[in-house]
Structures are given as structure tokens and as C-alpha cells.
C-alpha positions in Angstrom: -80.5 159.7 -69.6 -82.1 162.7 -67.4 -80.6 162.8 -63.7 -83.6 160.9 -62.0 -82.2 157.6 -64.0 -78.3 158.1 -62.6 -77.8 155.1 -60.3 -76.9 157.8 -57.5 -79.9 159.8 -57.3 -81.9 156.4 -57.1 -79.7 155.1 -53.6 -81.7 153.7 -51.0 -81.8 154.6 -47.1 -79.9 151.9 -45.6 -82.0 150.8 -43.2 -85.6 149.5 -44.9 -87.2 146.2 -45.3 -86.7 146.1 -49.3 -83.1 145.7 -48.3 -81.9 141.9 -49.1 -81.3 139.2 -46.4 -78.1 139.0 -45.0 -75.2 135.5 -45.2 -75.7 135.4 -41.2 -80.1 135.5 -41.3 -80.1 133.2 -44.0 -77.9 130.2 -42.3 -79.9 130.6 -39.0 -83.5 130.5 -41.4 -82.0 127.7 -42.8 -80.8 125.7 -39.9 -84.0 126.2 -37.8 -86.0 124.8 -40.8 -83.7 121.9 -41.2 -83.2 121.4 -37.3 -87.0 121.9 -36.7 -87.7 119.0 -39.5 -85.2 116.9 -38.0 -86.3 116.9 -34.6 -90.2 116.9 -35.7 -88.8 113.4 -37.8 -86.9 111.8 -34.7 -88.6 112.9 -32.1 -92.2 111.8 -34.0 -94.2 114.8 -32.6 -95.0 118.3 -33.7 -95.3 119.5 -29.9 -92.1 119.2 -27.9 -94.3 120.3 -24.4 -96.9 117.4 -24.6 -96.6 114.5 -22.6 -96.6 112.1 -25.3 -93.0 113.2 -26.1 -91.8 113.9 -22.8 -92.6 110.3 -22.1 -91.9 108.2 -25.4 -88.7 105.9 -25.0 -87.8 106.2 -28.7 -84.3 106.7 -29.3 -85.3 109.7 -31.3 -87.7 111.4 -28.5 -84.7 110.7 -26.2 -81.8 112.2 -28.1 -84.4 115.3 -28.9 -84.8 116.0 -25.4 -81.2 115.3 -24.8 -80.2 118.1 -27.2 -82.3 120.3 -27.1 -85.3 120.8 -25.0 -84.0 123.0 -21.8 -86.1 122.8 -18.8 -85.5 124.5 -15.3 -84.6 120.5 -14.0 -81.1 121.1 -16.4 -79.9 124.4 -14.7 -81.1 124.8 -11.2 -79.7 122.6 -8.8 -81.6 123.0 -5.8 -84.8 121.5 -7.7 -86.3 118.1 -7.4 -85.4 115.9 -10.3 -82.4 117.6 -11.5 -80.1 116.4 -14.0 -77.2 118.7 -15.7 -78.4 119.8 -19.2 -75.9 122.7 -19.5 -75.3 123.0 -22.6 -79.0 122.9 -23.7 -78.4 126.9 -22.8 -76.5 126.9 -26.6 -78.8 124.5 -28.4 -82.3 125.3 -27.0 -82.9 127.7 -29.2 -82.2 125.8 -32.4 -85.3 124.1 -32.6 -89.1 125.8 -32.1 -91.3 124.0 -29.3 -94.3 123.8 -32.2 -94.9 124.1 -35.9 -96.9 127.9 -35.0 -93.6 128.5 -33.2 -91.3 127.9 -35.9 -93.3 129.3 -38.7 -93.2 133.1 -36.2 -89.9 132.7 -35.4 -88.8 132.2 -39.3 -90.6 135.2 -39.8 -89.4 137.0 -37.1 -86.0 136.4 -37.8 -86.4 137.0 -41.7 -87.7 140.5 -41.0 -85.9 142.0 -37.8 -82.5 140.0 -38.2 -81.9 141.3 -42.0 -82.2 145.1 -40.8 -80.1 144.3 -37.4 -77.4 142.5 -39.5 -77.1 144.7 -41.9 -76.8 147.6 -39.4 -73.9 146.0 -37.0 -72.4 143.4 -39.4 -73.2 139.6 -39.7 -70.5 138.7 -36.8 -71.9 141.2 -34.4 -75.9 140.2 -35.2 -74.8 136.4 -34.7 -73.5 137.5 -31.4 -76.0 139.9 -30.1 -78.6 136.9 -31.2 -77.8 134.2 -29.9 -76.6 135.8 -26.7 -80.1 136.6 -26.7 -81.1 133.5 -26.9 -78.8 131.9 -24.3 -79.4 134.7 -21.7 -83.2 134.9 -21.7 -83.0 131.2 -21.7 -81.2 130.6 -18.7 -83.1 133.7 -17.0 -86.3 132.1 -17.7 -85.1 129.0 -16.4 -84.3 130.5 -13.1 -87.3 131.9 -12.7 -90.4 130.6 -14.1 -90.3 127.6 -11.2 -91.3 130.8 -9.3 -93.8 132.0 -12.0 -95.2 128.7 -12.3 -95.2 127.0 -8.4 -92.8 124.4 -9.8 -94.8 123.4 -12.4 -92.3 122.7 -15.5 -91.8 124.9 -18.1 -89.7 124.3 -21.8 -87.8 126.9 -23.3 -87.1 126.3 -26.8 -86.9 128.0 -30.0 -85.6 131.5 -30.9 -88.0 133.4 -29.8 -85.8 135.1 -27.5 -83.2 136.4 -29.9 -86.1 137.4 -32.6 -87.8 139.8 -29.5 -84.5 141.1 -28.8 -83.8 142.2 -32.4 -87.2 143.8 -32.9 -86.5 146.0 -29.7 -83.0 146.6 -30.6 -84.7 147.8 -33.9 -86.8 150.0 -32.9 -84.3 151.5 -30.5 -81.9 152.7 -33.1 -84.6 153.9 -35.9 -87.9 154.6 -33.6 -89.8 157.3 -36.4 -88.8 154.6 -39.2 -92.5 154.3 -40.9 -93.6 150.6 -40.9 -97.0 149.3 -42.1 -99.6 152.1 -43.0 -97.4 155.1 -42.1 -97.1 153.5 -38.6 -93.5 154.6 -36.8 -91.8 151.6 -35.7 -91.0 152.2 -31.8 -94.8 152.0 -30.9 -95.5 148.9 -33.2 -92.8 147.3 -32.0 -93.6 147.8 -28.2 -96.9 147.3 -28.7 -96.1 143.6 -30.4 -93.5 142.7 -28.1 -95.6 143.9 -25.0 -98.6 141.6 -26.0 -96.8 139.1 -26.6 -95.0 138.9 -23.5 -97.7 139.5 -21.6 -99.8 136.7 -23.4 -97.2 134.5 -22.3 -96.8 135.2 -18.9 -100.6 134.8 -18.8 -101.4 131.7 -20.8 -98.2 130.2 -19.3 -99.5 131.2 -15.6 -103.3 130.3 -16.1 -102.7 127.1 -18.0 -103.8 123.5 -16.3 -101.1 122.2 -18.9 -98.6 119.8 -16.3 -95.8 121.7 -19.2 -96.0 124.8 -20.7 -93.7 127.0 -22.7 -91.7 129.6 -20.8 -93.8 132.3 -20.0 -90.9 134.9 -18.8 -88.5 134.3 -21.9 -90.0 137.2 -23.7 -90.0 139.7 -21.0 -86.0 138.6 -20.6 -85.4 138.8 -24.1 -86.8 142.7 -24.0 -84.9 143.9 -21.0 -81.7 142.5 -22.5 -82.0 144.1 -25.5 -82.9 147.3 -24.0 -79.8 146.8 -21.8 -77.3 146.2 -24.5 -78.9 149.4 -26.5 -78.5 151.2 -23.9 -74.2 150.2 -23.3 -73.4 150.7 -26.6 -75.3 154.2 -26.4 -73.3 155.1 -23.3 -70.0 153.8 -24.9 -70.7 155.7 -29.0 -71.0 152.2 -30.8 -74.8 152.4 -32.3 -74.2 152.2 -35.4 -77.0 155.1 -36.3 -78.4 156.3 -33.5 -82.1 157.8 -33.9 -82.5 161.8 -34.0 -84.8 163.5 -31.5 -87.0 164.6 -34.3 -89.6 162.8 -36.2 -87.4 162.1 -39.3 -84.5 159.5 -39.5 -81.0 161.2 -40.8 -81.1 160.0 -44.2 -84.8 161.6 -44.2 -83.5 165.1 -43.3 -83.1 168.1 -45.8 -80.2 167.7 -48.4 -80.1 163.9 -47.7 -83.9 163.1 -49.8 -84.0 162.6 -53.4 -86.6 166.4 -54.0 -83.8 168.3 -51.8 -80.8 167.5 -54.2 -79.9 170.2 -56.9 -80.4 169.2 -60.8 -77.3 171.2 -61.5 -75.2 169.7 -58.8 -76.1 166.2 -60.0 -75.0 167.5 -63.7 -71.8 168.4 -63.0 -70.9 165.8 -60.7 -72.0 163.5 -63.9 -70.0 165.5 -66.3 -66.6 164.8 -63.9 -67.6 161.2 -63.4 -67.7 161.1 -67.6 -64.5 163.3 -67.8 -62.9 160.7 -65.4 -64.0 157.8 -67.1 -62.8 159.1 -71.0 -59.0 159.9 -69.1 -58.6 156.6 -67.8 -59.6 154.7 -70.9 -57.7 157.2 -73.1 -54.6 156.0 -70.6 -55.6 152.6 -71.2 -55.4 152.6 -75.0 -52.4 154.7 -74.7 -50.5 151.8 -72.7 -52.0 149.1 -74.8 -50.3 150.7 -78.2 -47.2 151.2 -76.3 -47.1 147.7 -75.3 -48.2 146.5 -79.4 -45.6 148.5 -80.0 -42.8 147.3 -78.4 -44.0 143.8 -79.4 -43.9 144.7 -83.3 -40.6 146.6 -83.5 -39.2 143.1 -81.3 -41.2 141.2 -84.7 -39.2 143.4 -87.3 -35.9 143.2 -85.5 -36.4 139.2 -86.1 -37.2 139.6 -89.4 -34.2 141.7 -90.6 -31.9 139.0 -88.3 -33.4 136.0 -89.1 -35.8 136.6 -91.9 -39.9 136.4 -92.4 -39.1 132.3 -92.2 -38.4 132.5 -88.5 -42.1 133.8 -87.2 -43.8 131.8 -85.5 -47.9 131.5 -86.3 -48.3 134.0 -83.6 -46.0 136.6 -84.7 -47.4 136.1 -88.0 -50.7 136.8 -87.1 -49.9 139.7 -84.8 -48.3 141.4 -87.9 -51.1 140.5 -89.6 -53.1 142.4 -87.3 -51.3 145.4 -87.0 -50.6 145.8 -91.3 -54.4 146.2 -91.0 -54.5 148.5 -88.1 -52.2 150.9 -90.0 -53.8 150.5 -93.7 -54.7 154.4 -94.6 
């Protein structure tokens, strides 16, 4: 086996799309799919911003509105028609507003979420993701009435957290190669900028009585940037991107083509030697244990006779006799 086949030679960068999905990302995806399907069945609607859903008096639709549909009327005490619904700040992100948002949100969580989870760990990832959802939702409910001039907006789905995670990834690894060799930062900035602008323009210009929040995506990006700046100032970023166009794992000395084959061979030889030494030590310890047991059986025979041996002791004695035959 050549040194190119060794596991340590083939080790991959810490940060790449081929990594597996973490438990937190997997749990988020399962929760989003399950709750969306449950809300779809209970509310009998595929879009939770339609008049038909909001005027429905069925028990399922009422419960979906009470639990997951966040609007400025749930938070802003000064608005006409205010009804306290502060708990929706913690639940609105669990159910996407429609099927398209569910698909896009799931894809975003799958790609961006698992990257951030690998870099920060599942606890911090969940804190960042849920925090971005909650804070962006709160800010959206406060600002949307100004943008929409009193028209109600609907704040639902994980888009706030997903956009924050994409921004986080672009901040930490701006020069990571993505599709067609493009660098990550311009791709992500273009994507979030286009979606945030479309959300703002379509929300402001739409003639629908209820629209999805036009400002939540922009707030999510600002939250992520602020968080990254804070962590950077405290030296808590897990892998800050270097100033050059190469990531830390692509610098000379870390790339596969820069590894010395002789050094690899010596390292493998040391590894094999340590393994052989450990195996020899283990065999010696087992032989010592067997010898002690054998001495005990022979002493028992001398005192009580061979008929006093148990079946297990007889089997062990036979095995030792066969093993010691030349």
C-alpha cells in the first residue's frame, strides 16, 4: 500500500460540502418537515398568508394561527387590534409560510446549517440559528408596519436563521471555493442581497392584504454580521479566514502535494512499530494470566486429584496441553 492510500494522507479539510450532517441540523430538518405537514393538515392550507386561512374558523386553523403565525399585531401594543402573542417569537420559525418556503428553507438549513454546526458545535449552532430567527422576527414585526404602511405582514419560517447561517459561513471562509470555482463570499452576498431586495420590493409593492415580512431577511444578515464582528473582536471565531485567497488548509505545507513522502513513510514505520509493541505487550500479559491459571489447576490436581476439576478447567488444561506440544 502506497503512502497515498494512508488515511491520514487522505484527510479532508475541516470545512467543505462533503461533510456529514450533524445532529442539530438533522433535528431542525425533521422538526421543520413534521411541523409544516402537521400545520398543513390542521390548517387545511398550503399558504398561511391567504385570506382563506386567516378567516377560517376551524379549530385546526385557529390553533395554527395561535401557535405559529407571527404578525406585528402580536407584538406592537400601540397598533389597533393588538392581541398579545409574544410566544410566537419562539415558535414562528418552525413552520414555513408555504411549500416553496419550506423547500428553500430546508435546502438552506441543510447546506449552511451543517457547515456552521461543524465549525461551532451543535449547541452554539442552535443558539445562533434560533437567536437569529427570534431577533430577526422581532425586528421585522417592529419595522414592517412602517414599510407596509399599516398592512399586516406575516413572519414565518426559518429564513431568518438560514440567511444568518449563510452570512456566517461567508464571513468565516470568504475564499472557500464553491460552484464553478467561485469564491464563497461574493456568491453568498449576491444571493442574500438579491433575495433581501426582492422580499423588500415585492412586499412593499404587492397589493395583497397580507404579505410575507419584507424586512426579516435583511435583519437576519445584519444580525449575523454583528455577531461575527463581536466574536472576532473577542477572538472567538473558530477559523477566521486569512487575508489571502487561500484558506488555512490550502496553504503550503497543509496540501497533499506538499507532503514529503519520506516523512510519511517514517511516520508510518513508527506507527507500525508502536502497534507491534502494543500487541506484544498484550500477548505477554495474556500469557502471564494463563500461566497463573494453569499453576492453580496443577496445584488443585496435586491436592485433590484430577477428578476434582470442573469442565471449564479440564477444557482449559487440554487447550494448554495442545498449545505447548512441539
